[in-house]
C-alpha positions in Angstrom: -28.0 -111.6 112.2 -30.6 -109.5 114.0 -28.3 -109.2 117.0 -25.3 -107.9 114.5 -27.7 -105.4 113.2 -28.7 -104.1 116.4 -25.0 -103.7 117.6 -24.2 -101.9 114.4 -27.3 -99.6 114.6 -26.4 -98.9 118.2 -22.4 -98.3 117.4 -23.6 -95.7 114.8 -25.8 -93.9 117.1 -23.2 -93.6 119.7 -20.5 -93.0 117.1 -22.9 -90.0 115.7 -23.7 -88.7 119.2 -20.0 -88.6 120.1 -19.2 -86.5 117.0 -21.8 -83.8 117.8 -19.5 -81.7 119.9 -16.4 -82.2 117.7 -18.7 -81.0 114.8 -20.1 -78.4 116.9 -16.5 -77.4 117.7 -15.4 -77.6 114.2 -18.5 -75.4 112.9 -17.7 -72.7 115.6 -14.3 -72.9 114.4 -15.0 -72.1 111.0 -17.6 -69.3 111.7 -15.4 -67.5 114.4 -15.5 -65.0 115.0 -18.8 -63.4 115.2 -18.6 -61.1 118.4 -16.1 -59.3 120.5 -12.9 -61.0 121.3 -11.4 -60.5 124.7 -7.6 -60.3 125.4 -7.0 -60.5 129.1 -4.1 -59.0 130.3 -3.2 -60.3 133.8 -1.5 -57.2 134.9 -2.3 -53.4 135.2 -2.5 -50.9 132.5 0.9 -49.4 131.5 3.1 -52.0 131.8 4.8 -54.0 129.0 2.2 -56.9 128.7 -0.5 -54.1 128.3 1.5 -52.1 126.0 2.0 -55.1 123.4 -1.7 -56.2 123.7 -2.8 -52.8 122.9 -0.6 -52.7 119.9 -1.8 -55.8 118.7 -5.7 -55.7 119.2 -6.5 -53.0 116.5 -4.6 -55.2 113.8 -6.4 -58.0 114.7 -9.7 -56.2 115.0 -9.0 -55.6 111.1 -7.7 -58.7 110.3 -11.1 -60.6 111.7 -13.8 -58.0 111.6 -14.7 -58.0 115.3 -13.5 -55.8 118.3 -10.6 -57.3 120.0 -10.8 -55.6 123.6 -8.0 -55.7 126.5 -9.3 -56.5 129.9 -6.5 -55.9 132.5 -7.2 -58.6 135.5 -4.3 -57.8 137.9 -3.1 -60.0 140.9 -1.1 -62.7 142.2 1.8 -62.4 140.0 -0.4 -62.5 137.0 -2.2 -65.8 138.5 -5.6 -64.3 138.7 -5.8 -63.3 135.0 -4.3 -66.3 133.7 -6.6 -68.7 135.6 -9.8 -67.0 134.6 -8.6 -67.6 130.9 -7.8 -71.2 131.7 -11.4 -72.1 133.1 -13.0 -70.1 130.3 -14.7 -71.9 127.3 -12.0 -72.8 124.6 -14.2 -70.9 122.0 -11.7 -68.2 120.8 -13.4 -65.4 122.6 -11.2 -65.4 125.4 -7.4 -65.2 125.1 -4.3 -64.5 127.4 -1.4 -62.3 126.8 0.9 -64.8 128.9 4.2 -63.6 130.1 7.6 -65.7 131.4 6.2 -64.9 134.6 2.7 -66.8 134.3 3.7 -69.4 131.9 7.6 -70.4 133.2 8.2 -68.6 136.6 5.3 -69.0 138.9 5.1 -72.8 138.7 8.2 -73.1 140.5 7.6 -69.9 142.9 4.3 -70.6 144.0 3.4 -73.7 146.0 -0.2 -73.9 144.8 -1.0 -72.8 141.4 -4.8 -72.3 140.1 -4.1 -73.9 136.8 -1.5 -75.9 135.0 0.6 -73.7 132.5 1.2 -76.2 130.0 -2.1 -78.6 130.1 -4.9 -75.8 130.4 -3.4 -73.7 127.7 -2.9 -73.7 123.6 -0.1 -71.7 123.2 -0.8 -69.7 119.6 2.3 -67.5 119.6 5.3 -65.9 121.1 4.7 -62.1 120.5 8.2 -60.5 121.6 10.8 -60.8 123.9 12.5 -58.1 125.8 15.3 -57.3 128.5 14.6 -55.9 131.6 16.3 -52.7 132.7 17.7 -51.7 136.1 16.4 -48.3 136.6 16.6 -46.0 139.8 14.8 -43.1 140.9 17.4 -40.1 140.2 17.1 -38.6 143.6 17.6 -42.2 145.3 20.6 -42.4 143.0 22.3 -39.4 144.2 21.3 -39.9 147.8 23.1 -43.1 147.9 25.7 -42.1 145.4 24.8 -44.6 142.7 26.2 -44.0 139.1 26.8 -47.7 138.3 25.9 -51.7 139.1 29.0 -51.9 141.7 27.7 -48.5 143.2 24.3 -50.2 143.4 25.8 -53.3 145.4 27.9 -51.3 147.7 25.1 -48.9 148.8 22.9 -51.9 149.2 25.5 -53.9 151.5 26.4 -50.6 153.4 22.4 -50.1 154.0 20.6 -53.6 154.4 17.0 -53.1 154.1 17.0 -49.3 153.3 16.9 -49.7 149.7 13.2 -50.5 148.2 12.9 -52.4 145.3 9.6 -52.3 143.2 8.1 -55.3 141.0 5.3 -56.0 138.8 4.4 -58.5 141.2 5.5 -61.8 142.9 6.7 -64.2 140.3 7.3 -61.9 137.3 10.7 -61.7 135.8 10.8 -58.3 137.2 10.7 -60.0 140.5 13.0 -62.8 139.8 15.6 -60.2 138.3 15.9 -58.5 141.8 16.0 -61.4 143.7 18.7 -63.1 141.4 20.9 -59.5 142.1 20.6 -59.7 145.6 21.6 -63.2 145.8 24.5 -62.9 143.5 25.9 -59.6 145.4 24.9 -60.7 149.1 22.5 -57.9 149.7 19.2 -57.3 151.2 16.9 -54.7 149.8 13.0 -54.8 150.5 10.8 -56.0 147.9 7.4 -54.0 147.2 5.1 -56.1 144.5 2.5 -54.0 142.6 -0.3 -55.1 140.6 1.7 -54.5 137.5 4.6 -52.4 136.1 2.4 -49.5 135.6 1.6 -48.7 139.1 5.0 -49.5 140.2 6.7 -47.1 137.8 4.6 -44.3 139.4 5.6 -44.7 142.8 9.3 -45.3 141.6 9.3 -42.0 139.9 7.5 -40.3 142.8 10.0 -41.3 145.0 8.4 -43.9 147.1 10.7 -46.9 145.8 14.4 -46.7 145.0 14.6 -49.2 142.1 13.3 -51.5 139.8 14.3 -54.2 137.1 11.7 -53.2 134.8 10.8 -54.4 131.2 12.5 -52.2 128.8 9.3 -51.3 126.6 7.4 -49.8 129.7 10.7 -48.1 131.3 12.0 -46.6 128.2 10.0 -43.6 127.7 10.8 -42.5 131.7 14.4 -43.1 130.9 14.5 -41.0 127.8 12.1 -38.2 129.6 15.1 -38.3 132.4 12.8 -39.4 135.3 14.6 -42.7 135.6 18.4 -43.4 135.9 19.1 -46.6 133.9 22.3 -48.6 135.0 22.2 -51.6 132.7 20.0 -54.1 130.9 19.7 -57.8 132.1 19.7 -59.3 128.9 22.8 -61.6 127.8 23.6 -59.0 125.2 23.3 -55.0 125.0 19.6 -54.1 123.5 19.7 -52.1 120.3 17.3 -49.5 121.8 19.9 -48.5 124.3 23.3 -49.6 122.7 25.6 -47.4 125.2 24.0 -49.3 128.3 25.9 -52.2 129.5 24.4 -55.5 130.5 24.2 -56.1 134.3 26.8 -59.0 133.6 29.5 -56.9 132.0 28.9 -53.9 134.4 28.9 -55.9 137.7 32.2 -57.8 137.6 33.2 -61.4 137.7 30.7 -62.0 140.4 27.7 -61.3 138.0 29.2 -62.6 134.6 26.4 -65.4 134.7 23.4 -63.0 135.2 20.5 -63.1 132.9 16.9 -62.5 133.7 14.9 -61.3 130.3 11.0 -61.4 129.8 8.8 -62.6 127.0 5.1 -62.2 126.1 2.9 -64.2 124.0 -0.6 -65.0 123.2 -2.6 -68.0 124.5 -6.0 -69.7 124.4 -7.9 -72.1 126.9 -6.9 -75.6 125.9 -9.4 -77.6 123.6 -9.5 -74.5 121.0 -10.7 -75.4 117.7 -7.5 -76.1 115.6 -8.5 -73.9 112.7 -9.0 -70.6 114.9 -5.7 -71.2 116.7 -4.1 -71.3 113.3 -5.8 -68.1 112.1 -4.8 -66.1 115.4 -1.0 -67.4 115.1 -1.1 -66.4 111.4 -2.7 -62.9 112.0 -0.6 -62.2 115.0 2.5 -62.9 112.9 1.5 -60.9 110.3 0.5 -58.0 112.8 3.8 -58.3 114.5 5.6 -57.8 111.1 3.5 -54.3 109.9 6.4 -51.8 110.3 4.4 -49.9 112.6 4.1 -52.0 115.0 7.5 -53.3 114.5 9.2 -50.2 114.5 7.4 -49.0 117.7 8.2 -52.3 119.5 11.9 -52.2 118.1 12.2 -48.6 119.6 10.8 -49.6 122.9 13.5 -52.4 123.1 11.2 -55.3 122.4 12.0 -58.0 119.6 8.7 -58.9 117.7 8.6 -62.8 117.3 5.5 -64.9 115.8 6.5 -68.4 116.6 4.4 -70.9 115.6 2.1 -72.6 118.2 4.0 -75.8 118.2 7.6 -73.9 118.8 5.7 -71.7 121.3 5.0 -74.6 123.4 8.5 -76.1 123.1 9.8 -72.4 124.2 7.4 -72.6 127.0 8.4 -75.8 128.3 12.3 -74.9 128.0 11.8 -71.4 130.0 9.9 -73.4 132.6 12.9 -75.7 133.2 15.1 -72.8 133.1 13.5 -70.5 135.5 12.8 -73.4 138.1 16.9 -73.3 138.2 16.8 -69.5 138.6 14.0 -69.5 141.6 15.9 -72.5 143.3 19.4 -70.5 143.1 17.8 -66.9 143.8 16.1 -68.5 147.2 13.0 -66.3 145.8 9.7 -66.6 147.9 6.2 -65.5 147.4 6.0 -62.9 149.9 
């Protein structure tokens, strides 16, 4: 009897001890946030990832009563910033604005990853999906006689290695869209990866680059200002933001009929975040995306606001990982 009583007391003590971290985490979830929350953008300022994060941050700050600040951590196709968040404490104070690159493409493109896109994160919500748009420097278009997608293919074939193609970094959908175009047209253009769309666009507008398959939101202001010449969007259907612009698939002829390479952006936390905190973040982010000012701004830029639940976002990431692994293999894309 004494042995049994000792066993029960010991078991109770162990159980109580084991429950302490869980209790502390639950309490932390209930009291969150009490200080500044950091949203890591794994690319330079000025690109679509940055635009969407900065549009959401003030709305989340209003909802939670604490500052939400953007921290740009560019490098390695988004892997640098994503890895930092994967290794951060799951306390809700470090979040990631992830992308199709960081969470669906890079795993197939990089031989070694500094994080596991599925196991090291808790998906909170899909923020928005956007098409990419094929844009050229107007002087480059004039110099090579490029007015359409077939013109670009002809110019690239006639001038192998002379056209410079910018991207927001290795492994991004911007990079992959270009590699897919090269594969499907049998052309060679030199790829120049930048640390985000912002600096890549600056060089493209300045004439240091010839073309880019940029995310539509970050390219749109420059298209409207006449600083970039748009040829086509990379989505399966035309964008409501530029309804007169054809898709690459319809403009490129029979050889390009299966071309599609769009982007998406979503909010994620390190794995292990309190369920209550994750749910609150998903709900408030979804509400923010439906705010008329935010929604109209994103739609005008060519982005489609989402707000998926965390479970549905995880399923979406899994499906996208499978899809992009096939695209990487078919395109033969490699990290430069």
